[in-house]
The first five atom37 places (N, CA, C, CB, O) and aatype in JSON, in Angstrom:
{
  "aatype": [12, 16, 3, 3, 17, 11, 5, 6, 9, 3, 14, 15, 11, 3, 7, 0, 7, 18, 13, 10, 16, 5, 5, 6, 7, 14, 10, 13, 9, 16, 7, 3, 18, 9, 0, 13, 1, 2, 19, 14, 17, 14, 6, 15, 1, 0, 10, 9, 10, 6, 17, 16, 15, 17, 10, 10, 8, 13, 1, 2, 15, 0, 13, 3, 8, 19, 1, 5, 11, 19, 9, 15, 0, 3, 16, 12, 16, 13, 3, 3, 9, 13, 6, 13, 8, 1, 11, 19, 9, 5, 1, 2, 8, 6, 10, 6, 10, 10, 11, 6, 0, 15, 0, 5, 9, 10, 16, 0, 0, 1, 15, 10, 1, 14, 15, 19, 1, 7, 1, 15, 1, 7, 10, 14, 8, 10, 3, 15, 10, 9, 6, 1, 7, 5, 6, 3, 0],
  "atom_mask": [
    [1, 1, 1, 1, 1],
    [1, 1, 1, 1, 1],
    [1, 1, 1, 1, 1],
    [1, 1, 1, 1, 1],
    [1, 1, 1, 1, 1],
    [1, 1, 1, 1, 1],
    [1, 1, 1, 1, 1],
    [1, 1, 1, 1, 1],
    [1, 1, 1, 1, 1],
    [1, 1, 1, 1, 1],
    [1, 1, 1, 1, 1],
    [1, 1, 1, 1, 1],
    [1, 1, 1, 1, 1],
    [1, 1, 1, 1, 1],
    [1, 1, 1, 0, 1],
    [1, 1, 1, 1, 1],
    [1, 1, 1, 0, 1],
    [1, 1, 1, 1, 1],
    [1, 1, 1, 1, 1],
    [1, 1, 1, 1, 1],
    [1, 1, 1, 1, 1],
    [1, 1, 1, 1, 1],
    [1, 1, 1, 1, 1],
    [1, 1, 1, 1, 1],
    [1, 1, 1, 0, 1],
    [1, 1, 1, 1, 1],
    [1, 1, 1, 1, 1],
    [1, 1, 1, 1, 1],
    [1, 1, 1, 1, 1],
    [1, 1, 1, 1, 1],
    [1, 1, 1, 0, 1],
    [1, 1, 1, 1, 1],
    [1, 1, 1, 1, 1],
    [1, 1, 1, 1, 1],
    [1, 1, 1, 1, 1],
    [1, 1, 1, 1, 1],
    [1, 1, 1, 1, 1],
    [1, 1, 1, 1, 1],
    [1, 1, 1, 1, 1],
    [1, 1, 1, 1, 1],
    [1, 1, 1, 1, 1],
    [1, 1, 1, 1, 1],
    [1, 1, 1, 1, 1],
    [1, 1, 1, 1, 1],
    [1, 1, 1, 1, 1],
    [1, 1, 1, 1, 1],
    [1, 1, 1, 1, 1],
    [1, 1, 1, 1, 1],
    [1, 1, 1, 1, 1],
    [1, 1, 1, 1, 1],
    [1, 1, 1, 1, 1],
    [1, 1, 1, 1, 1],
    [1, 1, 1, 1, 1],
    [1, 1, 1, 1, 1],
    [1, 1, 1, 1, 1],
    [1, 1, 1, 1, 1],
    [1, 1, 1, 1, 1],
    [1, 1, 1, 1, 1],
    [1, 1, 1, 1, 1],
    [1, 1, 1, 1, 1],
    [1, 1, 1, 1, 1],
    [1, 1, 1, 1, 1],
    [1, 1, 1, 1, 1],
    [1, 1, 1, 1, 1],
    [1, 1, 1, 1, 1],
    [1, 1, 1, 1, 1],
    [1, 1, 1, 1, 1],
    [1, 1, 1, 1, 1],
    [1, 1, 1, 1, 1],
    [1, 1, 1, 1, 1],
    [1, 1, 1, 1, 1],
    [1, 1, 1, 1, 1],
    [1, 1, 1, 1, 1],
    [1, 1, 1, 1, 1],
    [1, 1, 1, 1, 1],
    [1, 1, 1, 1, 1],
    [1, 1, 1, 1, 1],
    [1, 1, 1, 1, 1],
    [1, 1, 1, 1, 1],
    [1, 1, 1, 1, 1],
    [1, 1, 1, 1, 1],
    [1, 1, 1, 1, 1],
    [1, 1, 1, 1, 1],
    [1, 1, 1, 1, 1],
    [1, 1, 1, 1, 1],
    [1, 1, 1, 1, 1],
    [1, 1, 1, 1, 1],
    [1, 1, 1, 1, 1],
    [1, 1, 1, 1, 1],
    [1, 1, 1, 1, 1],
    [1, 1, 1, 1, 1],
    [1, 1, 1, 1, 1],
    [1, 1, 1, 1, 1],
    [1, 1, 1, 1, 1],
    [1, 1, 1, 1, 1],
    [1, 1, 1, 1, 1],
    [1, 1, 1, 1, 1],
    [1, 1, 1, 1, 1],
    [1, 1, 1, 1, 1],
    [1, 1, 1, 1, 1],
    [1, 1, 1, 1, 1],
    [1, 1, 1, 1, 1],
    [1, 1, 1, 1, 1],
    [1, 1, 1, 1, 1],
    [1, 1, 1, 1, 1],
    [1, 1, 1, 1, 1],
    [1, 1, 1, 1, 1],
    [1, 1, 1, 1, 1],
    [1, 1, 1, 1, 1],
    [1, 1, 1, 1, 1],
    [1, 1, 1, 1, 1],
    [1, 1, 1, 1, 1],
    [1, 1, 1, 1, 1],
    [1, 1, 1, 1, 1],
    [1, 1, 1, 1, 1],
    [1, 1, 1, 1, 1],
    [1, 1, 1, 1, 1],
    [1, 1, 1, 0, 1],
    [1, 1, 1, 1, 1],
    [1, 1, 1, 1, 1],
    [1, 1, 1, 1, 1],
    [1, 1, 1, 0, 1],
    [1, 1, 1, 1, 1],
    [1, 1, 1, 1, 1],
    [1, 1, 1, 1, 1],
    [1, 1, 1, 1, 1],
    [1, 1, 1, 1, 1],
    [1, 1, 1, 1, 1],
    [1, 1, 1, 1, 1],
    [1, 1, 1, 1, 1],
    [1, 1, 1, 1, 1],
    [1, 1, 1, 1, 1],
    [1, 1, 1, 0, 1],
    [1, 1, 1, 1, 1],
    [1, 1, 1, 1, 1],
    [1, 1, 1, 1, 1],
    [1, 1, 1, 1, 1]
  ],
  "atom_positions": [
    [[-5.91, 40.19, 185.31], [-7.05, 40.43, 184.43], [-7.96, 39.21, 184.5], [-6.58, 40.72, 182.95], [-7.51, 38.07, 184.35]],
    [[-9.19, 39.44, 184.72], [-10.15, 38.34, 184.84], [-10.85, 38.11, 183.5], [-11.19, 38.64, 185.95], [-10.7, 38.86, 182.54]],
    [[-11.61, 37.05, 183.49], [-12.36, 36.7, 182.28], [-13.77, 37.3, 182.29], [-12.46, 35.19, 182.14], [-14.63, 36.87, 181.53]],
    [[-14.01, 38.29, 183.14], [-15.36, 38.88, 183.23], [-15.86, 39.41, 181.89], [-15.36, 40.01, 184.25], [-17.06, 39.37, 181.61]],
    [[-14.94, 39.9, 181.06], [-15.32, 40.46, 179.76], [-16.02, 39.41, 178.89], [-14.09, 41.0, 179.03], [-16.81, 39.77, 178.01]],
    [[-15.75, 38.15, 179.14], [-16.36, 37.08, 178.34], [-17.87, 36.97, 178.59], [-15.69, 35.74, 178.64], [-18.6, 36.4, 177.78]],
    [[-18.33, 37.49, 179.71], [-19.76, 37.44, 180.01], [-20.57, 38.28, 179.03], [-20.01, 37.91, 181.44], [-21.78, 38.1, 178.91]],
    [[-19.9, 39.19, 178.34], [-20.58, 40.04, 177.36], [-20.77, 39.33, 176.01], [-19.8, 41.33, 177.16], [-21.35, 39.9, 175.09]],
    [[-20.27, 38.1, 175.9], [-20.3, 37.38, 174.63], [-21.48, 36.41, 174.6], [-18.98, 36.63, 174.41], [-21.67, 35.62, 175.52]],
    [[-22.25, 36.49, 173.54], [-23.33, 35.54, 173.32], [-22.7, 34.29, 172.7], [-24.47, 36.14, 172.39], [-22.27, 34.33, 171.55]],
    [[-22.64, 33.18, 173.45], [-21.96, 31.99, 172.94], [-22.6, 31.37, 171.7], [-21.9, 30.96, 174.01], [-21.98, 30.56, 171.02]],
    [[-23.83, 31.75, 171.4], [-24.49, 31.2, 170.21], [-24.15, 31.99, 168.94], [-26.01, 31.18, 170.41], [-24.48, 31.56, 167.83]],
    [[-23.5, 33.13, 169.11], [-23.16, 33.97, 167.96], [-21.96, 33.36, 167.21], [-22.84, 35.43, 168.42], [-21.0, 32.89, 167.83]],
    [[-22.03, 33.38, 165.87], [-20.94, 32.85, 165.06], [-19.62, 33.51, 165.45], [-21.22, 33.06, 163.57], [-19.52, 34.73, 165.52]],
    [[-18.61, 32.67, 165.7], [-17.28, 33.17, 166.03], [-17.05, 33.4, 167.51], [0.0, 0.0, 0.0], [-15.94, 33.76, 167.91]],
    [[-18.07, 33.21, 168.34], [-17.92, 33.45, 169.78], [-16.82, 32.59, 170.39], [-19.24, 33.18, 170.5], [-16.1, 33.04, 171.28]],
    [[-16.69, 31.38, 169.91], [-15.67, 30.47, 170.45], [-14.27, 31.02, 170.34], [0.0, 0.0, 0.0], [-13.42, 30.73, 171.19]],
    [[-14.0, 31.8, 169.31], [-12.67, 32.4, 169.14], [-12.32, 33.25, 170.35], [-12.62, 33.26, 167.85], [-11.2, 33.19, 170.86]],
    [[-13.26, 34.04, 170.81], [-13.01, 34.92, 171.95], [-13.13, 34.19, 173.28], [-13.97, 36.1, 171.92], [-12.38, 34.46, 174.21]],
    [[-14.07, 33.27, 173.36], [-14.29, 32.54, 174.62], [-13.12, 31.65, 174.99], [-15.55, 31.71, 174.52], [-12.93, 31.34, 176.17]],
    [[-12.33, 31.22, 174.03], [-11.19, 30.35, 174.32], [-9.91, 31.12, 174.63], [-10.95, 29.43, 173.16], [-8.89, 30.51, 174.96]],
    [[-9.94, 32.42, 174.53], [-8.74, 33.22, 174.79], [-8.49, 33.35, 176.29], [-8.87, 34.61, 174.14], [-9.42, 33.51, 177.08]],
    [[-7.22, 33.29, 176.65], [-6.85, 33.3, 178.06], [-6.46, 34.69, 178.6], [-5.71, 32.35, 178.28], [-6.76, 35.0, 179.75]],
    [[-5.82, 35.49, 177.8], [-5.26, 36.77, 178.26], [-6.04, 37.97, 177.77], [-3.83, 36.89, 177.82], [-5.44, 38.95, 177.33]],
    [[-7.31, 37.94, 177.83], [-8.11, 39.04, 177.31], [-8.3, 38.87, 175.82], [0.0, 0.0, 0.0], [-7.68, 38.0, 175.21]],
    [[-9.15, 39.68, 175.23], [-9.46, 39.49, 173.81], [-8.28, 39.83, 172.9], [-10.66, 40.33, 173.42], [-7.59, 40.83, 173.1]],
    [[-8.07, 38.98, 171.92], [-7.08, 39.25, 170.88], [-7.83, 39.44, 169.58], [-6.03, 38.08, 170.76], [-8.74, 38.68, 169.24]],
    [[-7.45, 40.48, 168.86], [-8.14, 40.8, 167.61], [-7.17, 40.6, 166.44], [-8.68, 42.27, 167.63], [-6.64, 41.56, 165.88]],
    [[-6.94, 39.34, 166.09], [-5.99, 38.98, 165.04], [-6.79, 38.33, 163.91], [-4.86, 38.02, 165.58], [-7.3, 37.21, 164.05]],
    [[-6.9, 39.05, 162.82], [-7.77, 38.59, 161.73], [-7.4, 37.2, 161.22], [-7.72, 39.58, 160.57], [-8.28, 36.36, 161.03]],
    [[-6.12, 36.94, 161.02], [-5.69, 35.64, 160.51], [-6.06, 34.5, 161.45], [0.0, 0.0, 0.0], [-6.47, 33.43, 161.01]],
    [[-5.91, 34.74, 162.74], [-6.26, 33.71, 163.73], [-7.77, 33.47, 163.74], [-5.78, 34.13, 165.14], [-8.23, 32.34, 163.88]],
    [[-8.53, 34.54, 163.58], [-9.99, 34.41, 163.56], [-10.43, 33.61, 162.33], [-10.66, 35.8, 163.56], [-11.29, 32.73, 162.43]],
    [[-9.85, 33.92, 161.19], [-10.19, 33.19, 159.96], [-9.85, 31.71, 160.12], [-9.44, 33.79, 158.74], [-10.64, 30.84, 159.75]],
    [[-8.67, 31.42, 160.68], [-8.26, 30.04, 160.89], [-9.19, 29.33, 161.88], [-6.81, 29.98, 161.39], [-9.55, 28.17, 161.68]],
    [[-9.57, 30.03, 162.94], [-10.47, 29.44, 163.94], [-11.82, 29.1, 163.31], [-10.68, 30.4, 165.12], [-12.36, 28.02, 163.54]],
    [[-12.33, 30.0, 162.53], [-13.65, 29.79, 161.91], [-13.57, 28.73, 160.82], [-14.2, 31.11, 161.33], [-14.51, 27.95, 160.64]],
    [[-12.47, 28.68, 160.09], [-12.23, 27.66, 159.07], [-13.45, 27.47, 158.15], [-11.88, 26.33, 159.74], [-13.9, 26.35, 157.91]],
    [[-13.95, 28.58, 157.67], [-15.13, 28.57, 156.79], [-14.68, 28.24, 155.37], [-15.88, 29.96, 156.84], [-13.66, 28.77, 154.91]],
    [[-15.39, 27.38, 154.66], [-15.03, 27.07, 153.27], [-14.99, 28.32, 152.4], [-16.01, 26.05, 152.68], [-15.69, 29.3, 152.65]],
    [[-14.16, 28.27, 151.38], [-13.93, 29.41, 150.5], [-15.22, 30.1, 150.03], [-13.15, 28.97, 149.3], [-15.31, 31.32, 150.14]],
    [[-16.21, 29.38, 149.51], [-17.39, 30.08, 148.98], [-18.13, 30.93, 150.03], [-18.36, 29.07, 148.39], [-18.72, 31.95, 149.69]],
    [[-18.1, 30.5, 151.28], [-18.83, 31.24, 152.32], [-17.94, 32.21, 153.1], [-19.46, 30.27, 153.29], [-18.42, 32.91, 153.99]],
    [[-16.65, 32.25, 152.79], [-15.72, 32.99, 153.64], [-15.86, 34.51, 153.57], [-14.33, 32.63, 153.27], [-15.4, 35.21, 154.47]],
    [[-16.48, 35.03, 152.54], [-16.68, 36.49, 152.47], [-17.52, 36.99, 153.63], [-17.35, 36.88, 151.14], [-17.38, 38.14, 154.06]],
    [[-18.4, 36.14, 154.15], [-19.26, 36.54, 155.27], [-18.44, 36.83, 156.53], [-20.28, 35.44, 155.56], [-18.93, 37.5, 157.44]],
    [[-17.21, 36.34, 156.58], [-16.38, 36.58, 157.76], [-16.06, 38.06, 157.94], [-15.09, 35.78, 157.65], [-15.86, 38.52, 159.07]],
    [[-16.0, 38.8, 156.86], [-15.69, 40.24, 156.97], [-16.79, 40.94, 157.77], [-15.56, 40.88, 155.55], [-16.49, 41.71, 158.68]],
    [[-18.02, 40.67, 157.44], [-19.14, 41.27, 158.17], [-19.19, 40.75, 159.61], [-20.48, 40.97, 157.45], [-19.45, 41.5, 160.55]],
    [[-18.93, 39.47, 159.77], [-18.94, 38.86, 161.11], [-17.86, 39.5, 161.99], [-18.7, 37.32, 161.0], [-18.14, 39.85, 163.14]],
    [[-16.65, 39.66, 161.46], [-15.54, 40.28, 162.2], [-15.88, 41.73, 162.56], [-14.23, 40.23, 161.37], [-15.66, 42.16, 163.69]],
    [[-16.42, 42.45, 161.61], [-16.8, 43.84, 161.85], [-17.85, 43.93, 162.96], [-17.34, 44.49, 160.57], [-17.8, 44.83, 163.8]],
    [[-18.77, 43.0, 162.96], [-19.8, 42.95, 164.0], [-19.17, 42.74, 165.38], [-20.8, 41.83, 163.7], [-19.58, 43.37, 166.36]],
    [[-18.17, 41.86, 165.45], [-17.49, 41.64, 166.74], [-16.73, 42.9, 167.19], [-16.5, 40.45, 166.64], [-16.75, 43.24, 168.37]],
    [[-16.09, 43.58, 166.26], [-15.36, 44.8, 166.62], [-16.33, 45.84, 167.18], [-14.6, 45.37, 165.4], [-16.04, 46.49, 168.19]],
    [[-17.47, 46.0, 166.52], [-18.47, 46.96, 167.01], [-19.0, 46.54, 168.38], [-19.64, 47.07, 166.01], [-19.22, 47.38, 169.25]],
    [[-19.2, 45.25, 168.56], [-19.67, 44.73, 169.84], [-18.68, 45.09, 170.96], [-19.85, 43.19, 169.77], [-19.08, 45.59, 172.01]],
    [[-17.41, 44.84, 170.72], [-16.41, 45.08, 171.77], [-16.08, 46.56, 171.96], [-15.14, 44.32, 171.44], [-15.57, 46.94, 173.01]],
    [[-16.36, 47.39, 170.97], [-16.18, 48.84, 171.16], [-17.14, 49.38, 172.21], [-16.37, 49.59, 169.82], [-16.9, 50.43, 172.8]],
    [[-18.23, 48.66, 172.43], [-19.22, 49.07, 173.43], [-19.09, 48.28, 174.73], [-20.62, 48.9, 172.87], [-20.02, 48.27, 175.54]],
    [[-17.96, 47.62, 174.92], [-17.75, 46.8, 176.11], [-17.77, 47.65, 177.38], [-16.43, 46.04, 176.01], [-17.41, 48.83, 177.36]],
    [[-18.19, 47.04, 178.46], [-18.16, 47.71, 179.77], [-16.75, 47.7, 180.35], [-19.14, 47.02, 180.74], [-16.49, 48.34, 181.37]],
    [[-15.84, 46.99, 179.71], [-14.49, 46.83, 180.23], [-13.51, 47.69, 179.42], [-14.05, 45.35, 180.19], [-13.39, 47.56, 178.2]],
    [[-12.83, 48.58, 180.13], [-11.92, 49.53, 179.5], [-10.81, 48.83, 178.72], [-11.31, 50.45, 180.55], [-10.48, 49.24, 177.61]],
    [[-10.22, 47.76, 179.31], [-9.11, 47.08, 178.62], [-9.57, 46.46, 177.29], [-8.51, 45.99, 179.53], [-8.77, 46.35, 176.36]],
    [[-10.8, 46.05, 177.21], [-11.34, 45.49, 175.96], [-11.51, 46.62, 174.94], [-12.7, 44.77, 176.22], [-11.13, 46.46, 173.78]],
    [[-12.07, 47.73, 175.37], [-12.26, 48.87, 174.45], [-10.91, 49.38, 173.94], [-13.01, 50.02, 175.16], [-10.79, 49.77, 172.78]],
    [[-9.9, 49.38, 174.8], [-8.56, 49.83, 174.38], [-7.96, 48.9, 173.33], [-7.63, 49.92, 175.59], [-7.34, 49.36, 172.37]],
    [[-8.14, 47.61, 173.51], [-7.59, 46.64, 172.54], [-8.31, 46.71, 171.2], [-7.68, 45.23, 173.1], [-7.68, 46.6, 170.15]],
    [[-9.59, 46.88, 171.23], [-10.35, 46.88, 169.97], [-10.02, 48.12, 169.13], [-11.86, 46.82, 170.25], [-10.17, 48.09, 167.91]],
    [[-9.59, 49.19, 169.77], [-9.22, 50.41, 169.02], [-8.1, 50.12, 168.03], [-8.79, 51.54, 169.99], [-8.1, 50.65, 166.92]],
    [[-7.15, 49.27, 168.43], [-6.02, 48.98, 167.55], [-6.24, 47.74, 166.67], [-4.77, 48.8, 168.38], [-5.32, 47.32, 165.96]],
    [[-7.42, 47.17, 166.72], [-7.7, 45.96, 165.94], [-7.72, 46.28, 164.45], [-9.04, 45.33, 166.37], [-8.2, 47.33, 164.03]],
    [[-7.21, 45.35, 163.67], [-7.25, 45.49, 162.21], [-8.63, 45.13, 161.69], [-6.18, 44.61, 161.54], [-9.31, 44.26, 162.23]],
    [[-9.02, 45.81, 160.63], [-10.24, 45.39, 159.95], [-9.87, 44.2, 159.08], [-10.86, 46.57, 159.1], [-8.73, 44.06, 158.65]],
    [[-10.83, 43.35, 158.82], [-10.59, 42.19, 157.98], [-10.88, 42.58, 156.53], [-11.47, 40.98, 158.42], [-11.86, 43.26, 156.24]],
    [[-10.01, 42.14, 155.65], [-10.2, 42.41, 154.23], [-10.31, 41.1, 153.46], [-9.03, 43.28, 153.68], [-10.0, 40.02, 153.97]],
    [[-10.76, 41.21, 152.23], [-10.83, 40.02, 151.39], [-9.43, 39.47, 151.15], [-11.51, 40.34, 150.05], [-9.26, 38.26, 150.98]],
    [[-8.41, 40.34, 151.14], [-7.03, 39.88, 150.98], [-6.62, 38.96, 152.13], [-6.07, 41.08, 150.89], [-5.9, 37.99, 151.91]],
    [[-7.07, 39.26, 153.35], [-6.77, 38.4, 154.5], [-7.35, 37.0, 154.28], [-7.33, 39.02, 155.81], [-6.69, 36.0, 154.54]],
    [[-8.57, 36.96, 153.82], [-9.25, 35.68, 153.59], [-8.58, 34.93, 152.44], [-10.75, 35.89, 153.28], [-8.35, 33.72, 152.53]],
    [[-8.26, 35.64, 151.37], [-7.6, 35.02, 150.23], [-6.26, 34.43, 150.65], [-7.4, 36.05, 149.1], [-5.94, 33.3, 150.27]],
    [[-5.48, 35.18, 151.42], [-4.16, 34.71, 151.86], [-4.28, 33.47, 152.74], [-3.43, 35.82, 152.64], [-3.48, 32.55, 152.61]],
    [[-5.28, 33.43, 153.61], [-5.49, 32.25, 154.44], [-5.77, 31.03, 153.57], [-6.65, 32.48, 155.43], [-5.15, 29.98, 153.75]],
    [[-6.68, 31.16, 152.62], [-7.03, 30.02, 151.77], [-5.88, 29.64, 150.84], [-8.28, 30.36, 150.95], [-5.71, 28.46, 150.53]],
    [[-5.1, 30.6, 150.4], [-3.92, 30.29, 149.58], [-2.94, 29.43, 150.37], [-3.22, 31.6, 149.1], [-2.4, 28.46, 149.84]],
    [[-2.72, 29.77, 151.63], [-1.81, 28.99, 152.48], [-2.35, 27.59, 152.74], [-1.57, 29.71, 153.81], [-1.58, 26.63, 152.79]],
    [[-3.66, 27.47, 152.91], [-4.26, 26.15, 153.12], [-4.04, 25.27, 151.88], [-5.77, 26.27, 153.43], [-3.67, 24.11, 152.0]],
    [[-4.28, 25.84, 150.7], [-4.08, 25.09, 149.46], [-2.62, 24.69, 149.31], [-4.54, 25.93, 148.25], [-2.32, 23.56, 148.94]],
    [[-1.73, 25.62, 149.6], [-0.29, 25.33, 149.5], [0.12, 24.23, 150.47], [0.53, 26.61, 149.78], [0.85, 23.31, 150.09]],
    [[-0.36, 24.3, 151.72], [-0.03, 23.3, 152.73], [-0.57, 21.92, 152.31], [-0.6, 23.71, 154.11], [0.12, 20.92, 152.47]],
    [[-1.79, 21.88, 151.8], [-2.37, 20.61, 151.33], [-1.58, 20.03, 150.17], [-3.83, 20.81, 150.92], [-1.37, 18.82, 150.09]],
    [[-1.13, 20.9, 149.27], [-0.32, 20.44, 148.14], [1.0, 19.86, 148.64], [-0.06, 21.61, 147.15], [1.44, 18.82, 148.16]],
    [[1.63, 20.53, 149.59], [2.89, 20.03, 150.15], [2.69, 18.69, 150.85], [3.48, 21.05, 151.14], [3.54, 17.81, 150.75]],
    [[1.58, 18.53, 151.55], [1.29, 17.24, 152.2], [1.11, 16.13, 151.17], [0.04, 17.35, 153.08], [1.57, 15.01, 151.38]],
    [[0.44, 16.43, 150.07], [0.26, 15.44, 149.02], [1.61, 15.04, 148.42], [-0.66, 15.98, 147.92], [1.85, 13.86, 148.15]],
    [[2.49, 16.02, 148.21], [3.81, 15.71, 147.68], [4.6, 14.82, 148.65], [4.59, 17.0, 147.41], [5.3, 13.9, 148.22]],
    [[4.49, 15.1, 149.94], [5.17, 14.28, 150.94], [4.63, 12.85, 150.95], [5.04, 14.9, 152.33], [5.39, 11.89, 151.07]],
    [[3.3, 12.71, 150.82], [2.71, 11.37, 150.78], [3.22, 10.6, 149.56], [1.17, 11.45, 150.75], [3.56, 9.42, 149.65]],
    [[3.26, 11.28, 148.42], [3.75, 10.63, 147.2], [5.22, 10.23, 147.35], [3.59, 11.57, 146.0], [5.6, 9.12, 146.97]],
    [[6.04, 11.11, 147.91], [7.46, 10.81, 148.1], [7.64, 9.64, 149.07], [8.21, 12.05, 148.62], [8.49, 8.77, 148.84]],
    [[6.86, 9.6, 150.13], [6.93, 8.49, 151.08], [6.56, 7.18, 150.42], [6.0, 8.75, 152.27], [7.22, 6.16, 150.65]],
    [[5.53, 7.19, 149.6], [5.11, 5.98, 148.9], [6.22, 5.51, 147.95], [3.8, 6.22, 148.12], [6.47, 4.31, 147.85]],
    [[6.87, 6.43, 147.26], [7.96, 6.07, 146.36], [9.14, 5.48, 147.12], [8.41, 7.3, 145.56], [9.76, 4.53, 146.66]],
    [[9.45, 6.05, 148.27], [10.55, 5.53, 149.09], [10.23, 4.12, 149.58], [10.82, 6.47, 150.29], [11.09, 3.24, 149.55]],
    [[9.0, 3.9, 150.04], [8.62, 2.56, 150.49], [8.68, 1.55, 149.35], [7.2, 2.59, 151.09], [9.13, 0.43, 149.54]],
    [[8.23, 1.95, 148.18], [8.28, 1.06, 147.01], [9.73, 0.71, 146.68], [7.59, 1.71, 145.8], [10.05, -0.45, 146.41]],
    [[10.59, 1.7, 146.68], [12.01, 1.47, 146.39], [12.65, 0.57, 147.44], [12.77, 2.81, 146.3], [13.42, -0.33, 147.1]],
    [[12.33, 0.8, 148.71], [12.89, -0.02, 149.8], [12.44, -1.46, 149.66], [12.48, 0.54, 151.17], [13.23, -2.38, 149.87]],
    [[11.19, -1.67, 149.32], [10.68, -3.04, 149.15], [11.36, -3.74, 147.98], [9.15, -3.01, 148.94], [11.63, -4.94, 148.04]],
    [[11.62, -3.0, 146.92], [12.26, -3.63, 145.76], [13.73, -3.94, 146.04], [12.15, -2.72, 144.54], [14.29, -4.82, 145.39]],
    [[14.36, -3.25, 146.98], [15.76, -3.52, 147.32], [15.92, -4.65, 148.32], [16.39, -2.27, 147.86], [17.01, -5.21, 148.43]],
    [[14.89, -4.99, 149.03], [15.0, -6.03, 150.07], [15.59, -7.34, 149.54], [13.64, -6.3, 150.67], [16.51, -7.88, 150.15]],
    [[15.08, -7.87, 148.43], [15.64, -9.14, 147.97], [17.13, -9.05, 147.63], [14.87, -9.62, 146.75], [17.86, -10.01, 147.85]],
    [[17.59, -7.94, 147.1], [19.0, -7.83, 146.72], [19.91, -7.66, 147.93], [19.18, -6.67, 145.78], [21.11, -7.95, 147.84]],
    [[19.38, -7.19, 149.05], [20.19, -7.0, 150.26], [20.18, -8.25, 151.13], [19.66, -5.79, 151.06], [21.13, -8.49, 151.88]],
    [[19.15, -9.02, 151.04], [19.0, -10.21, 151.88], [20.19, -11.15, 151.67], [17.67, -10.94, 151.56], [20.59, -11.42, 150.54]],
    [[20.73, -11.64, 152.75], [21.84, -12.57, 152.69], [23.19, -11.91, 152.51], [0.0, 0.0, 0.0], [24.2, -12.61, 152.49]],
    [[23.24, -10.63, 152.39], [24.52, -9.91, 152.21], [24.9, -9.17, 153.48], [24.45, -8.93, 151.03], [25.53, -8.11, 153.42]],
    [[24.54, -9.7, 154.59], [24.74, -8.97, 155.84], [26.03, -9.35, 156.54], [23.58, -9.2, 156.76], [26.12, -9.21, 157.76]],
    [[27.05, -9.84, 155.79], [28.33, -10.16, 156.43], [28.82, -8.97, 157.22], [29.37, -10.59, 155.39], [28.92, -7.86, 156.69]],
    [[29.12, -9.2, 158.48], [29.59, -8.12, 159.35], [28.47, -7.28, 159.93], [0.0, 0.0, 0.0], [28.72, -6.44, 160.8]],
    [[27.25, -7.5, 159.47], [26.09, -6.78, 160.0], [25.03, -7.81, 160.37], [25.52, -5.74, 158.94], [24.05, -8.0, 159.65]],
    [[25.23, -8.49, 161.52], [24.37, -9.62, 161.86], [22.89, -9.3, 162.0], [24.85, -10.22, 163.12], [22.06, -10.2, 161.91]],
    [[22.54, -8.09, 162.23], [21.13, -7.76, 162.46], [20.41, -7.29, 161.2], [21.02, -6.7, 163.53], [19.21, -7.04, 161.24]],
    [[21.14, -7.16, 160.1], [20.52, -6.61, 158.89], [19.37, -7.48, 158.38], [21.57, -6.45, 157.8], [18.3, -6.97, 158.05]],
    [[19.6, -8.8, 158.3], [18.52, -9.68, 157.83], [17.28, -9.58, 158.7], [19.0, -11.12, 157.78], [16.16, -9.56, 158.18]],
    [[17.46, -9.53, 160.02], [16.28, -9.45, 160.89], [15.57, -8.1, 160.73], [16.69, -9.66, 162.37], [14.34, -8.03, 160.85]],
    [[16.31, -7.06, 160.47], [15.67, -5.75, 160.23], [14.86, -5.78, 158.94], [16.74, -4.63, 160.16], [13.77, -5.22, 158.86]],
    [[15.41, -6.45, 157.92], [14.69, -6.55, 156.65], [13.4, -7.33, 156.86], [15.57, -7.23, 155.57], [12.35, -6.94, 156.36]],
    [[13.48, -8.44, 157.6], [12.29, -9.25, 157.87], [11.24, -8.44, 158.62], [12.66, -10.49, 158.68], [10.06, -8.49, 158.29]],
    [[11.68, -7.7, 159.62], [10.74, -6.87, 160.38], [10.09, -5.83, 159.48], [11.44, -6.19, 161.56], [8.9, -5.56, 159.61]],
    [[10.86, -5.24, 158.58], [10.31, -4.24, 157.64], [9.25, -4.84, 156.75], [0.0, 0.0, 0.0], [8.26, -4.18, 156.43]],
    [[9.44, -6.1, 156.33], [8.44, -6.75, 155.48], [7.17, -7.04, 156.27], [9.0, -8.05, 154.9], [6.07, -6.97, 155.71]],
    [[7.31, -7.35, 157.57], [6.13, -7.6, 158.4], [5.34, -6.31, 158.63], [6.55, -8.22, 159.75], [4.11, -6.33, 158.69]],
    [[6.05, -5.19, 158.75], [5.39, -3.9, 159.01], [4.69, -3.36, 157.77], [6.41, -2.87, 159.5], [3.78, -2.55, 157.87]],
    [[5.11, -3.8, 156.6], [4.56, -3.25, 155.35], [3.14, -3.66, 155.13], [5.4, -3.68, 154.17], [2.53, -3.28, 154.13]]
  ]
}
């Protein structure tokens, strides 16, 4: 399968990059399109019309394999957009929690350094590891 179908795409049209970057013919996956476009929440409703426009465009393709794929394409709904943004918010929240936990671990490790220093009997490299940790901080 060649990329000839991509010649039917106007690269200046919103969302064209989603299709132009595909390797194995057009894929019509609403969630992937929403993620590719990464439009902020207030403007994301426009993606429904944009997606519908692309489906109509490809239904008139000169390439049979493109027309066949678009027949089974899902329509985009507001629920698709809501779910995408919900996952983004959840992922950002999880990242913030991880950053906070990392900061707490570093703080705890720094406060333990003085109590561990000099107690490395049988562990000759412990003091040097502690020193290196203080330099990295």
